[in-house]
C-alpha positions, 0 to 999 in steps of 0.5 A, a space after each residue: 627797402 620796400 616803396 609804399 603805394 601812393 594811391 594818388 599816383 596809381 589812381 592817375 595812372 588809371 585814369 591815365 590810361 582808361 581815359 584814351 580806351 574810352 574815347 576809341 571805344 565811343 569813336 568806334 562804337 558803331 563799327 563795334 555794334 555792327 560787328 557784334 551783331 554780324 556775328 551774332 547773325 553768323 552763329 545763330 545762323 550756325 546753330 539753326 543749320 547744326 540743329 537742321 542737320 542733326 533732325 534729318 539725321 533722326 529721321 533717316 535713321 528711323 525705319 
């Protein structure tokens, strides 16, 4: 026997799961922002260093 999905029950479940998750994200917002800033800085530095090494290699290859 197939059960029908109760839309009201599904929406209550989604809201019940999403509410605590939004609360956790809101409380950790400053730490998340700090982590994203630091990680983007590290990625930018790595890309810059890789570009610098590539330019140095090209300059050494030329006679």
